[in-house]
C-alpha positions as CSV (number, residue, x, y, z in Angstrom):
1,M,11.4,-118.2,-105.8
2,S,13.4,-121.3,-106.7
3,F,16.2,-123.1,-104.9
4,P,18.7,-125.8,-105.9
5,Y,17.7,-128.1,-103.1
6,W,14.6,-129.9,-101.9
7,R,12.5,-128.1,-99.4
8,L,10.3,-129.9,-96.9
9,Y,7.6,-127.7,-95.1
10,W,5.4,-128.2,-92.1
11,N,3.5,-125.4,-90.2
12,K,2.3,-125.8,-86.5
13,N,-0.4,-123.3,-87.2
14,E,-2.5,-122.1,-90.2
15,G,-2.3,-118.8,-92.0
16,A,0.4,-119.3,-94.8
17,Y,0.4,-120.9,-98.1
18,I,2.4,-121.7,-101.3
19,Y,1.3,-120.9,-104.7
20,K,2.2,-122.6,-108.1
21,H,-0.7,-122.6,-110.5
22,K,-2.9,-123.2,-107.4
23,R,-2.8,-122.6,-103.7
24,F,-1.3,-125.1,-101.2
25,D,-2.1,-124.3,-97.6
26,L,0.4,-124.8,-95.0
27,S,-1.1,-126.4,-91.9
28,P,-0.5,-129.0,-89.2
29,E,-2.3,-131.7,-91.2
30,K,-0.2,-131.3,-94.3
31,L,3.5,-131.8,-95.4
32,I,4.7,-129.8,-98.4
33,L,7.5,-131.0,-100.5
34,I,9.2,-128.9,-103.2
35,P,11.9,-130.4,-105.6
36,P,15.0,-128.4,-106.6
37,N,14.6,-125.5,-109.0
38,T,10.9,-125.5,-108.7
39,L,9.4,-121.9,-109.1
40,F,6.9,-121.0,-106.4
41,S,5.6,-118.1,-104.3
42,T,4.6,-117.8,-100.7
43,D,2.3,-115.5,-98.9
44,L,0.2,-115.1,-95.7
45,D,-3.5,-115.2,-95.4
46,C,-4.2,-112.1,-93.5
47,N,-7.6,-113.0,-92.5
48,S,-6.1,-115.9,-90.5
49,T,-3.2,-114.0,-88.9
50,K,-2.5,-110.8,-86.9
51,I,0.1,-109.8,-89.4
52,G,-1.2,-107.5,-92.1
53,H,0.5,-107.1,-95.5
54,N,2.0,-103.7,-94.4
55,R,3.9,-105.5,-91.8
56,Y,4.7,-108.7,-93.6
57,N,8.3,-109.8,-94.2
58,L,9.7,-113.2,-95.5
59,V,12.2,-113.3,-92.6
60,G,12.2,-115.0,-89.2
61,N,14.2,-116.4,-86.4
62,R,14.6,-119.7,-84.5
63,V,12.0,-120.5,-81.8
64,K,14.2,-121.4,-78.8
65,D,11.7,-123.0,-76.3
66,K,8.1,-123.7,-75.5
67,D,7.5,-120.4,-73.8
68,E,8.6,-118.6,-76.9
69,E,6.6,-120.8,-79.1
70,N,3.4,-120.1,-77.0
71,L,4.1,-116.3,-77.3
72,C,4.5,-116.5,-81.0
73,I,1.2,-118.3,-81.3
74,Q,-0.5,-115.7,-79.2
75,Q,1.0,-112.9,-81.3
76,G,-0.4,-114.4,-84.6
77,K,3.2,-115.4,-85.9
78,I,3.5,-118.4,-88.2
79,L,5.5,-121.4,-86.8
80,H,7.3,-123.0,-89.7
81,L,9.5,-126.1,-89.8
82,F,11.6,-126.5,-92.9
83,V,14.3,-129.0,-93.9
84,H,16.5,-128.4,-96.9
85,F,18.3,-131.4,-98.5
86,N,19.6,-132.9,-101.8
87,L,19.4,-136.4,-103.0
88,G,21.9,-136.6,-105.8
89,N,22.0,-135.8,-109.5
90,Q,19.2,-138.0,-110.7
91,L,16.7,-137.7,-107.9
92,D,17.2,-134.0,-107.7
93,N,15.8,-133.8,-111.2
94,A,12.4,-135.0,-110.1
95,S,9.4,-133.5,-111.8
96,Q,9.2,-129.7,-110.6
97,E,5.8,-129.7,-109.0
98,I,4.5,-128.8,-105.5
99,Y,3.6,-131.9,-103.6
100,D,1.3,-131.8,-100.6
101,F,0.5,-134.8,-98.5
102,N,-1.7,-135.5,-95.6
103,I,0.6,-136.1,-92.7
104,L,1.0,-139.8,-91.6
105,P,1.0,-140.8,-87.9
106,E,4.8,-141.9,-88.3
107,Q,5.6,-138.6,-89.9
108,K,3.9,-136.6,-87.1
109,R,5.8,-138.7,-84.6
110,L,9.1,-137.8,-86.1
111,I,8.2,-134.1,-86.4
112,N,7.3,-134.1,-82.7
113,K,10.8,-135.6,-81.8
114,I,12.5,-133.0,-84.1
115,L,10.6,-130.1,-82.6
116,N,11.2,-131.4,-79.0
117,K,15.0,-131.4,-79.8
118,L,14.9,-127.8,-81.3
119,L,12.7,-126.4,-78.4
120,V,15.3,-127.4,-75.8
121,G,17.9,-125.1,-77.3
122,S,19.7,-127.7,-79.4
123,I,21.7,-126.2,-82.2
124,E,23.4,-129.5,-83.5
125,F,21.6,-132.8,-83.7
126,D,23.2,-136.0,-82.5
127,V,23.2,-139.2,-84.6
128,H,19.8,-140.4,-83.6
129,S,18.1,-137.0,-84.0
130,S,19.8,-136.7,-87.5
131,L,18.4,-140.1,-88.5
132,D,15.0,-139.0,-87.4
133,V,15.3,-136.1,-89.9
134,Y,16.5,-138.5,-92.7
135,Q,13.6,-140.9,-91.9
136,L,11.2,-138.0,-92.2
137,I,12.7,-137.0,-95.6
138,L,12.6,-140.5,-97.0
139,L,9.0,-141.2,-95.9
140,T,7.9,-138.0,-97.6
141,V,9.8,-138.3,-100.7
142,N,8.6,-141.9,-101.0
143,Q,5.0,-140.6,-101.4
144,I,5.9,-138.9,-104.8
145,P,4.4,-141.0,-107.7
146,T,7.2,-143.0,-109.3
147,Q,6.8,-141.5,-112.8
148,N,7.4,-138.0,-111.2
149,L,10.4,-139.1,-109.2
150,I,12.4,-141.0,-111.6
151,P,13.6,-139.0,-114.6
152,Q,14.1,-140.2,-118.1
153,K,17.0,-142.7,-118.1
154,M,20.3,-141.1,-119.1
155,E,22.9,-142.4,-121.2
156,P,25.7,-143.9,-119.1
157,R,28.5,-141.6,-120.5
158,I,26.3,-138.6,-119.6
159,I,26.0,-139.9,-116.0
160,Q,29.8,-140.5,-116.0
161,V,30.6,-136.9,-117.1
162,L,28.1,-135.3,-114.7
163,D,29.6,-137.1,-111.8
164,Y,32.9,-135.9,-113.0
165,I,31.7,-132.3,-113.0
166,H,29.9,-132.5,-109.6
167,F,32.9,-133.8,-107.8
168,R,35.4,-131.3,-109.3
169,L,33.5,-128.0,-109.2
170,D,36.4,-126.1,-107.7
171,Q,38.7,-127.1,-110.6
172,R,39.0,-125.9,-114.2
173,L,36.6,-128.1,-116.4
174,P,37.4,-127.2,-120.0
175,N,35.5,-129.3,-122.6
176,S,38.8,-131.1,-123.4
177,Y,38.9,-132.6,-119.9
178,L,35.3,-133.6,-120.0
179,A,35.6,-135.1,-123.5
180,K,38.7,-137.1,-122.4
181,E,36.8,-138.6,-119.4
182,I,34.5,-140.4,-121.9
183,N,37.0,-140.9,-124.7
184,M,35.3,-138.6,-127.2
185,S,36.7,-135.8,-129.4
186,V,35.9,-132.3,-128.2
187,N,33.5,-131.4,-130.9
188,S,31.6,-134.7,-130.7
189,F,31.4,-134.4,-127.0
190,T,30.0,-130.9,-127.1
191,R,27.3,-132.0,-129.5
192,F,26.7,-135.2,-127.6
193,F,26.2,-133.2,-124.3
194,K,24.0,-130.6,-125.7
195,D,21.8,-133.2,-127.5
196,H,21.2,-134.8,-124.1
197,L,21.0,-131.8,-121.6
198,K,19.8,-129.1,-124.0
199,N,22.7,-126.9,-122.7
200,S,26.4,-126.7,-123.7
201,P,28.8,-128.3,-121.1
202,Q,29.9,-124.8,-120.0
203,E,26.4,-123.6,-119.6
204,Y,25.6,-126.6,-117.5
205,I,28.7,-126.1,-115.3
206,R,27.9,-122.5,-114.7
207,K,24.3,-123.5,-113.6
208,V,25.6,-126.2,-111.2
209,R,28.3,-123.7,-109.8
210,I,25.6,-121.1,-109.2
211,D,23.3,-123.7,-107.6
212,K,26.0,-124.9,-105.2
213,S,27.0,-121.3,-104.4
214,C,23.2,-120.6,-103.5
215,S,23.2,-123.6,-101.2
216,L,26.4,-122.4,-99.4
217,L,25.1,-118.8,-99.2
218,D,21.8,-120.2,-97.6
219,H,23.3,-122.7,-95.3
220,S,26.9,-122.0,-94.4
221,T,29.0,-119.2,-92.7
222,L,31.5,-119.2,-95.4
223,T,32.5,-115.9,-96.9
224,I,31.8,-114.9,-100.4
225,D,35.5,-115.3,-101.2
226,E,35.5,-118.7,-99.8
227,I,32.3,-119.6,-101.7
228,S,33.7,-118.3,-104.9
229,E,36.8,-120.5,-104.6
230,L,34.9,-123.6,-103.7
231,C,32.4,-123.2,-106.7
232,G,35.3,-122.9,-109.1
233,F,35.3,-119.2,-109.9
234,S,38.6,-117.4,-110.6
235,D,37.9,-114.6,-108.1
236,R,35.1,-112.9,-106.3
237,F,34.6,-110.3,-109.0
238,H,33.9,-113.0,-111.6
239,F,31.7,-115.0,-109.2
240,S,29.6,-111.8,-108.5
241,K,29.2,-110.9,-112.1
242,V,28.2,-114.4,-113.1
243,F,25.8,-114.8,-110.1
244,K,24.1,-111.4,-110.8
245,K,23.7,-112.4,-114.5
246,V,21.9,-115.7,-113.5
247,K,20.0,-114.6,-110.3
248,G,19.4,-111.0,-110.9
249,I,21.1,-109.8,-107.8
250,P,24.7,-110.0,-106.4
251,P,25.6,-112.8,-104.0
252,A,25.9,-110.4,-101.1
253,E,22.3,-109.1,-101.6
254,Y,21.1,-112.6,-102.1
255,K,22.6,-113.7,-98.6
256,K,21.2,-110.7,-96.9
257,R,17.8,-111.1,-98.4
258,F,17.3,-114.7,-97.2
259,I,19.0,-114.5,-93.7
260,L,16.9,-115.2,-90.7
261,N,16.6,-112.4,-88.3
262,E,14.3,-111.1,-85.7
263,I,11.6,-109.1,-87.5
264,Q,8.1,-110.6,-88.0
265,T,7.5,-114.1,-89.3
266,V,9.1,-116.8,-87.0
267,S,10.5,-120.0,-88.3
268,F,12.2,-123.0,-86.7
269,K,15.9,-123.4,-87.6
270,N,16.3,-125.8,-90.5
271,A,17.1,-129.3,-89.3
272,D,19.6,-130.4,-91.7
């Protein structure tokens, strides 16, 4: 799997792990941080849980209260807190590695506050609870080595045109518009862009549009038609065609595959 946003993981009980070149166990003593577009896989350690491979599904549901939490633990289900977020163009290009950190006392305190909020039936967070989530994110991201967090310095004109693209994804973005933004001829701009980003401007725009659509499919209740329009596709048919070419499955199947429902593995609702 890979996703166009950061993923912060903490598990209340053991029995699950993430794999990228090596195994990273999910446990109460660890925080796992995965940058955008990092390829990884997940699995259960069937020796540590009561859920065998024949019954294993990567789906789940929100745990609503302490009683349900205790019942899930008794049934051998994995209790999983996850937070999804983005940090902006440059920080979202952090080195694509799996980062596992021993949990710090302040992080554990924040997690307990977040869980207590979730386990009393809260669906929306107030300002202070949201700030707890932001603080947990920043404390964890700050543990990434500087050389992995800060990408190679970009040419200012590239940053300018990337900002232009990201704030206008719902609009037409021909190369002529982008070239004009940084006062270059179209041909010179196209070469300049590809030299810096290894993709043509339109290839990059397609990637960003698909990334945004994935985030909206994962985290919003918008229809596929609405997402298609917000991400700058001419219509749903065009969106579905491009999405399937990039992701291998159509958007409707993508949304269905990753939706939370009540089958086996239980997870806390994401806190962002």
